[in-house]
C-alpha positions as CSV (number, residue, x, y, z in Angstrom):
1,X,201.0,61.9,-32.6
2,X,204.7,62.8,-32.7
3,X,206.8,61.4,-29.9
4,X,207.3,64.8,-28.2
5,X,203.8,66.1,-29.0
6,X,201.2,66.4,-26.2
7,X,197.6,65.4,-26.6
8,X,196.8,69.1,-26.3
9,X,199.1,69.9,-29.3
10,X,197.5,67.1,-31.3
11,X,194.0,68.4,-30.6
12,X,195.0,72.0,-31.5
13,X,196.5,70.8,-34.8
14,X,193.3,68.9,-35.7
15,X,191.1,71.8,-34.8
16,X,193.3,74.0,-37.0
17,X,192.6,71.7,-39.9
18,X,189.0,70.8,-39.0
19,X,187.5,72.3,-42.1
20,X,190.1,70.5,-44.3
21,X,189.1,67.2,-42.7
22,X,185.5,68.0,-43.4
23,X,186.1,69.0,-47.0
24,X,188.4,66.1,-47.7
25,X,185.6,63.8,-46.5
26,X,182.9,65.6,-48.5
27,X,185.0,65.3,-51.7
28,X,185.8,61.6,-51.0
29,X,182.2,60.8,-50.3
30,X,181.0,62.6,-53.4
31,X,183.6,60.7,-55.5
32,X,182.9,57.3,-53.8
33,X,179.1,57.5,-54.2
34,X,179.5,58.7,-57.8
35,X,181.9,55.8,-58.4
36,X,179.6,53.2,-56.9
37,X,176.7,54.7,-58.9
38,X,178.7,54.5,-62.1
39,X,180.0,50.9,-61.6
40,X,176.9,49.3,-60.2
41,X,174.0,51.0,-62.0
42,X,175.7,52.1,-65.3
43,X,178.2,49.3,-65.9
44,X,177.1,46.1,-64.1
45,X,173.3,46.4,-64.1
46,X,173.0,48.5,-67.3
47,X,170.0,50.3,-65.8
48,X,170.9,53.7,-67.3
49,X,173.6,56.0,-68.5
50,X,174.5,59.4,-67.1
51,X,172.7,61.0,-70.1
52,X,169.9,58.9,-71.6
53,X,168.4,61.5,-73.9
54,X,170.5,60.6,-76.9
55,X,172.2,57.6,-78.5
56,X,173.9,54.7,-76.7
57,X,177.2,56.1,-77.9
58,X,176.5,59.5,-76.3
59,X,175.3,57.7,-73.1
60,X,178.7,55.8,-73.0
61,X,180.7,59.0,-73.5
62,X,178.6,60.7,-70.7
63,X,179.3,57.7,-68.4
64,X,183.0,58.0,-69.2
65,X,183.0,61.7,-68.2
66,X,181.0,60.9,-65.1
67,X,183.5,58.1,-64.2
68,X,186.4,60.5,-64.7
69,X,184.8,63.1,-62.4
70,X,184.3,60.5,-59.7
71,X,187.9,59.2,-60.1
72,X,189.4,62.7,-59.9
73,X,187.3,63.7,-56.9
74,X,188.5,60.5,-55.1
75,X,192.1,60.9,-56.0
76,X,192.1,64.7,-55.1
77,X,190.6,63.8,-51.7
78,X,193.2,61.1,-51.2
79,X,196.0,63.7,-51.7
80,X,194.3,66.0,-49.2
81,X,194.0,63.1,-46.8
82,X,197.6,62.2,-47.1
83,X,198.5,65.9,-46.3
84,X,196.3,65.7,-43.2
85,X,198.1,62.6,-42.0
86,X,201.5,64.2,-42.8
87,X,200.5,67.2,-40.6
88,X,199.2,64.8,-37.9
89,X,195.9,66.6,-38.2
90,X,193.6,63.8,-39.4
91,X,190.3,63.7,-37.6
92,X,188.4,60.4,-38.3
93,X,185.0,61.4,-37.0
94,X,185.0,64.7,-38.9
95,X,186.2,63.0,-42.0
96,X,183.6,60.2,-41.8
97,X,180.9,62.8,-41.3
98,X,182.1,64.6,-44.4
99,X,182.0,61.3,-46.4
100,X,178.4,60.7,-45.4
101,X,177.4,64.3,-46.0
102,X,179.2,64.5,-49.4
103,X,177.9,61.1,-50.6
104,X,174.3,61.8,-49.4
105,X,174.2,65.3,-50.9
106,X,175.4,63.9,-54.2
107,X,172.9,61.1,-54.2
108,X,170.0,63.4,-53.2
109,X,171.1,65.8,-55.9
110,X,171.2,63.0,-58.4
111,X,167.8,61.6,-57.3
112,X,166.0,65.0,-57.3
113,X,167.7,67.3,-59.8
114,X,169.1,64.9,-62.4
115,X,166.4,62.2,-62.2
116,X,163.3,64.4,-61.7
117,X,163.9,68.0,-62.7
118,X,166.5,67.7,-65.5
119,X,165.3,64.2,-66.5
120,X,168.9,63.3,-67.6
121,X,168.2,59.7,-66.7
122,X,166.0,57.5,-64.3
123,X,167.3,54.9,-62.0
124,X,165.5,52.2,-64.1
125,X,163.2,52.1,-67.1
126,X,160.1,50.1,-67.9
127,X,159.2,49.5,-64.2
128,X,157.3,51.3,-61.5
129,X,159.9,53.9,-60.6
130,X,158.4,55.1,-57.3
131,X,159.9,52.4,-55.0
132,X,163.3,53.0,-56.6
133,X,163.0,56.8,-56.2
134,X,161.9,56.4,-52.6
135,X,164.7,54.1,-51.6
136,X,167.3,56.2,-53.5
137,X,166.3,59.4,-51.9
138,X,165.6,58.1,-48.4
139,X,169.1,56.5,-48.3
140,X,170.5,59.8,-49.4
141,X,168.7,61.7,-46.6
142,X,169.8,59.2,-44.0
143,X,173.4,59.6,-45.1
144,X,173.1,63.3,-44.8
145,X,171.5,63.1,-41.3
146,X,174.2,60.6,-40.1
147,X,176.9,62.8,-41.6
148,X,175.6,65.9,-39.9
149,X,175.3,64.1,-36.6
150,X,179.0,63.1,-36.8
151,X,180.0,66.6,-37.9
152,X,178.0,68.2,-35.1
153,X,179.6,65.9,-32.5
154,X,183.0,67.3,-33.5
155,X,182.0,71.0,-33.3
156,X,182.7,71.2,-29.6
157,X,185.6,68.7,-29.5
158,X,187.1,70.2,-26.4
159,X,184.3,68.7,-24.4
160,X,185.3,65.1,-25.5
161,X,188.1,63.1,-24.2
162,X,191.1,62.5,-26.6
163,X,189.9,59.0,-27.4
164,X,186.4,60.0,-28.3
165,X,187.6,62.7,-30.7
166,X,189.5,60.5,-33.1
């Protein structure tokens, strides 16, 4: 808060930028989960590439494009976050809810659409894939639910005290 700004002014500013806080979190969560997926499962464990229906070279190129996407999403959301801070409109709970929602939606999309429907890649190969699929998709669903709970808590922020809103 600015020195001459009241708690009411601060709350109004945050409410004015509530959707930007949410979208900044969603974009950051999407980029973060994509980045973790790329680094852990593609690069460190070598379980799969973003696109496994071609040569290893094409798989590496697809990983590079996927990595660039996650990087740009994370950097873009960081600029949006900086703007929220500059405007004194940052809302931590709304932003964290957005991160969980964005990350969970990305992971569920990856697990259902890319793994099962499009068959771009699987989590692992040459193993019983069912436990991996269940863990992947259940974690995604839990992230979505947790994100929605946090977002829902901020819908009627006027009922919370100033300390509980942040």
